[in-house]
KEKOLTOR-837883 format. One line per 4 residues: number of its first residue (from 1); for each residue y, z, x of C-alpha. Coordinates in steps of 0.001 Angstrom, whole numbers, plus 500000, padded with zeros to 6 digits. Each point is the difference from the previous one (the first is absolute). Layout:
NUM> Y/Z/X  ...
END
This chain:
1> 499594/500150/499949  502672/500694/503046  498922/498276/502725  498949/496073/501022
5> 496302/499029/499822  500301/498800/504198  502581/501395/502857  501750/497198/502114
9> 501671/501106/503033  501627/496844/500777  502553/498224/497815  499359/496969/497586
13> 502333/497978/502678  497675/500879/503072  496450/499239/498136  501451/496592/498672
17> 500731/499347/503709  496674/500826/501101  498166/498048/497644  502598/497319/501559
21> 501667/499598/496029  503151/501400/500958  502798/498491/497550  502693/500534/502196
25> 501579/497109/501621  499592/499337/503949  502923/498470/500202  503158/500142/497675
29> 501911/496131/500517  503692/500916/498887  501876/496811/499427  503629/499524/499195
33> 499989/498387/497039  498584/497856/497175  499316/496634/501982  497473/501642/501952
37> 498803/501822/497311  499183/497131/498362  498696/497794/502967  498024/502943/501739
41> 497339/500460/497895  499433/495555/499419  500010/500012/504061  497261/503066/499724
45> 497763/498012/497887  500902/496584/501989  498575/501919/502830  497061/501070/498355
49> 499743/503455/500589  498474/502150/497469  501477/501105/497404  499671/503626/500262
53> 503723/502009/499490  498791/503476/502221  500302/497703/503583  503810/498554/499185
57> 502250/501496/497456  503763/497343/499680  502424/502587/499062  503613/497964/499427
61> 503045/501602/501129  502831/498390/497816  501871/499822/503128  500862/501068/503527
65> 501909/502634/499456  497480/502748/498669  498736/503304/501310  497623/498936/502154
69> 499408/503226/501377  498456/501993/496955  498227/496282/498801  498429/500324/503319
73> 498697/503224/500005  498667/499956/496400  497822/497286/501465  499285/501153/503526
77> 500172/503384/500276  496048/500959/500805  498814/502686/498071  498049/502331/502065
81> 496617/502300/499429  499099/502177/502495  499407/499367/503749  497092/498819/501655
85> 498873/499453/503336  497086/498262/501761  498369/500711/503691  503882/497802/501423
89> 502960/500949/498054  501183/501496/496626  500914/498095/497038  501080/500920/496590
93> 498175/498755/496762  501854/497665/497064  499953/500549/496443  500704/496925/499136
97> 499145/496727/502558  503528/499056/502437  502395/497486/498695  502485/497640/502112
101> 503361/499581/497926  500828/496258/501071  503310/498347/499197  501689/496414/499956
105> 503347/500113/499137  503350/497713/500881  501578/500974/503391  502581/501610/498598
109> 501166/503875/499203  497909/502788/501031  497309/496187/501045  502830/498274/502243
113> 499214/499447/503812  502561/503535/500661  498474/501942/497831  496126/499738/499129
117> 499261/501933/503096  501905/502631/498632  498082/499574/497116  496155/500162/500979
121> 501435/503055/502220  501213/502004/496815  496935/498858/498447  497507/501438/502572
125> 501980/502437/500297  499803/501142/496014  496055/499309/500260  500074/503282/502488
129> 501834/502229/498285  497498/499566/496991  497118/500383/501998  501671/503092/502161
133> 500467/501447/496128  495916/500178/500150  500015/501631/503411  499283/496667/501838
137> 501126/498729/503517  499740/496656/500784  501372/497193/502867  502780/498222/498816
141> 497534/496617/500956  497430/501417/497251  502651/499667/497183  500771/496660/501719
145> 496970/498272/498782  501055/500919/496369  502929/497818/499589  500913/496809/500859
149> 503667/498276/499203  500078/496398/500029  502796/497559/499419  500435/496300/499455
153> 501809/497616/502080  503077/498867/498254  501732/501932/497681  497997/500122/497591
157> 496360/498793/498465  500791/497006/497912  501910/499027/503604  497056/500309/502592
161> 497766/498010/497329  501171/497227/498550  502279/497858/501156  503481/499102/498020
165> 498636/496711/498303  497012/502102/498993  502187/502691/498444  502464/497160/498875
169> 496895/498834/497867  498820/503676/498644  503534/500850/498500  500399/496473/498223
173> 496610/500717/498760  500882/503201/498433  503786/499770/499433  500952/498357/496728
177> 503678/498565/501870  499703/501358/503516  504277/500037/499485  500144/496426/499479
181> 499051/499622/503488  497877/496945/501728  497301/500523/502209  501935/498882/503096
185> 502144/502912/498699  497737/503146/499897  498444/498561/503164  503078/500414/502111
189> 501129/503644/497975  496411/500514/501238  500392/498894/503667  504034/502047/499778
193> 498625/503122/498717  496848/499850/502632  502138/499467/503138  502006/503333/498909
197> 496972/501809/499820  500486/500893/496299  497815/500262/497035  498972/497325/497538
201> 501735/501534/497501  503342/499567/501476  499491/496332/498938  499931/500541/495681
205> 502017/503722/501033  503006/498070/501902  499096/496048/499708  501483/498610/503806
209> 502471/498964/502471  502737/498097/498480  502240/497668/502651  502921/498920/497688
213> 500146/504024/498943  498750/501592/503160  497973/502583/498410  497164/500676/498740
217> 499554/498162/496170  497755/499860/497264  498102/503003/498661  497957/499004/497441
221> 500434/501138/496132  495864/501016/500337  497868/501296/502548  496816/498807/500930
225> 497097/501572/499111  497737/500865/503500  496896/500808/497961  500085/496069/498935
229> 501345/498884/502914  496680/501575/501322  497897/498286/498199  501183/497051/500903
233> 500439/500151/504121  496161/501464/499694  498517/496287/499487  501891/498813/503797
237> 499025/503577/501487  496323/499565/498895  500305/496139/502015  501293/501655/503134
241> 497122/502529/499249  497582/497148/499726  500687/498118/503025  500379/502932/502278
245> 495735/501031/498775  499366/496392/501185  502345/499259/503411  500625/503061/502404
249> 503621/497257/501062  501284/501542/496734  501780/503097/499808  499163/502957/497838
253> 502415/501380/497390  501489/503414/501160  498647/501067/496873  496936/499034/499780
257> 499643/501260/503486  501172/503624/498692  497304/499550/496981  497479/499111/502813
261> 501150/503299/502026  499845/502209/496935  496396/499100/499541  498492/500304/503636
265> 501972/503230/499920  498665/502052/497073  496408/498623/501171  500307/501393/502767
END
C-alpha cells in the first residue's frame, strides 16, 4: 500500500542510457533562422541519415542576439550521478548521455569574428559553473568537446549558399510584385548588399543604391517570406548536394558540412 514493489537505485534516465535507448539528444544543433530550420531536415534526408531524433535535435534561435549561454548550459551541461574509479583513473558517472551544443549562425553580434571566441569562453565557463554546483571540477579541455560554434563564410546563410542569380529567381518565385523590379534589378541589389556584408533582408527592407539620389532607396511595400523563399531555394541546394556526392571537385555546401559534423559527433 505504501511502498513500490521493487526498488531501483538508478534513475530512469540512467537505466535508459545503460540500455542505449535514452531519448536525450547527443547533439543539439542551434541554427539561426527559418531558412536553415527548413533546410536541415531536408539535408538530413538527402544524406540518407537514419531518422533518429535522439542523435541530433535542431533548435531555431530566431536570431543572433539570444542568450546563448543559458541555452548551452540547459542543453550541454552534464548531469552527474557519482564518482567512479578503475585501475588508472577517476571519473564521473552521468545521469544522461553527454550532449554537444553546436551553433551555426551568421558572423554577427556575439558570433562576429571579434566576439565568437569570447562567446565560446563564456559558454564553457557557464557549463563549468553548472558542474561546480554539482561539486564536480573538470578541466576546460573536457568541456570544450561539448561546445562547437560555426559561422558562415559570408554575411548571411543565403549569401553563403546561393548565387545572386539563384536568390533572384527564388525571390521572384515567391513574391507577388518584387516591388516592380526586374530580375536584373534584383541581381544588382543582391550583389550590392552582399558586397557590403549585410543580410539579404536589406534588399526588401531598404531597397538598393540610387545613384541619382545618392542614397539607398526603394523599400518594398511587403517583405519576402523567408519560409517560402527557403522552399523555393531548396532545389538549387539539393542539386549542389547531389553534385558534391558524385564529384569530389564540387565543393560541399557549408550547411551540409555542419549537418555531417553534427551527425558524426552524435555517433561518437
